[in-house]
C-alpha distance (Angstrom), angle and dihedral (degrees) to the residues before:
residue distance angle dihedral
M1 . . .
I2 3.82 . .
A3 3.81 91.1 .
V4 3.80 89.7 54.0
S5 3.83 96.3 57.3
P6 3.84 97.7 75.5
L7 3.80 90.4 49.1
V8 3.79 92.5 51.5
W9 3.78 92.9 42.3
A10 3.81 91.4 54.5
E11 3.80 87.8 59.9
D12 3.81 92.6 47.6
A13 3.80 104.1 40.0
V14 3.82 92.1 168.7
S15 3.81 93.0 74.0
P16 3.80 121.0 56.8
P17 3.82 117.3 -123.6
N18 3.79 94.0 -101.6
S19 3.78 94.2 49.5
T20 3.80 118.6 121.9
K21 3.79 90.1 -150.3
T22 3.81 112.0 123.4
T23 3.77 117.5 -159.2
P24 3.79 129.3 -177.6
A25 3.83 88.4 -107.6
N26 3.81 90.8 55.8
T27 3.78 91.7 48.6
I28 3.80 92.8 49.2
N29 3.81 93.0 46.7
L30 3.79 92.2 49.7
A31 3.79 90.8 47.8
R32 3.82 91.0 50.8
L33 3.78 91.9 47.5
A34 3.79 91.7 48.9
A35 3.83 90.5 50.4
V36 3.82 92.5 50.0
L37 3.80 92.4 47.7
Q38 3.81 91.7 47.8
A39 3.82 92.0 49.5
A40 3.81 91.1 50.5
T41 3.80 91.2 48.4
D42 3.80 91.4 48.6
R43 3.82 92.2 50.3
K44 3.79 92.1 49.4
Q45 3.80 93.2 47.3
S46 3.79 92.5 47.5
G47 3.80 90.5 54.5
D48 3.80 94.3 -118.8
E49 3.81 93.0 132.0
V50 3.78 124.2 67.7
I51 3.79 135.0 173.1
L52 3.78 123.5 -123.8
K53 3.85 109.3 -117.1
K54 3.82 96.6 -155.3
D55 3.80 140.2 -0.6
A56 3.80 106.1 -66.6
Y57 3.80 142.7 166.0
I58 3.77 124.9 -111.6
H59 3.81 107.4 -130.5
G60 3.79 126.3 -147.4
R61 3.82 91.1 -138.2
P62 3.80 133.2 16.8
T63 3.81 95.7 -93.9
G64 3.78 134.0 91.4
E65 3.81 89.8 -124.5
A66 3.83 93.7 56.0
T67 3.77 122.5 112.3
K68 3.79 108.8 -79.5
G69 3.76 119.0 -132.7
N70 3.78 129.1 -171.1
V71 3.77 122.8 -20.9
L72 3.78 109.1 -121.2
P73 3.80 117.7 -152.2
A74 3.78 123.3 -120.3
G75 3.78 111.4 -88.8
T76 3.81 95.1 37.4
V77 3.80 111.7 144.7
L78 3.81 111.7 -129.9
R79 3.77 134.5 -177.0
K80 3.78 111.2 -131.5
S81 3.76 121.8 -152.5
K82 3.78 126.6 -145.0
R83 3.81 88.3 -107.0
Q84 3.78 108.5 109.3
I85 3.78 128.8 162.9
V86 3.79 127.6 -167.5
N87 3.77 114.1 -165.0
A88 3.80 140.4 145.0
N89 3.82 88.4 -69.7
G90 3.81 93.8 57.2
S91 3.78 137.7 -99.4
W92 3.83 115.0 -34.1
R93 3.80 131.7 -168.8
H94 3.79 126.7 -161.2
I95 3.83 108.6 -127.3
E96 3.79 141.0 179.4
T97 3.80 128.4 -155.2
R98 3.78 122.8 -136.2
D99 3.83 85.8 -105.3
G100 3.80 91.0 60.3
I101 3.83 97.9 -105.0
N102 3.79 109.9 141.3
G103 3.77 138.1 -175.4
W104 3.80 142.1 110.9
M105 3.80 130.5 -55.0
Y106 3.77 135.1 -179.4
E107 3.79 108.5 -92.8
L108 3.83 89.8 -134.3
D109 3.83 90.2 62.9
L110 3.82 91.2 60.8
D111 3.78 123.3 84.0
P112 3.82 109.8 -148.3
């Protein structure tokens, strides 16, 4: 909660950070922050987010011959969908970056 105070105070510059004054703006900002934090926690617990193990291309389709998009660096956090395809080219997972870019990646490139 201590880390939240400066963020809330920046929105409500009338009250100093140590003020006990609660305004509607403070209440709304705290409610929004709580909702965002809960959603992030839920996604992480449900296993929707994975980390890219190594630099890898996003593919337009789940095949090695598909058009290659951007190369994402190792360590990129991705949201995986439930869409998975296993074919002669391997196991593929449909993913989306935090920036909204989506496509297919080899399942082996993703760290659960």
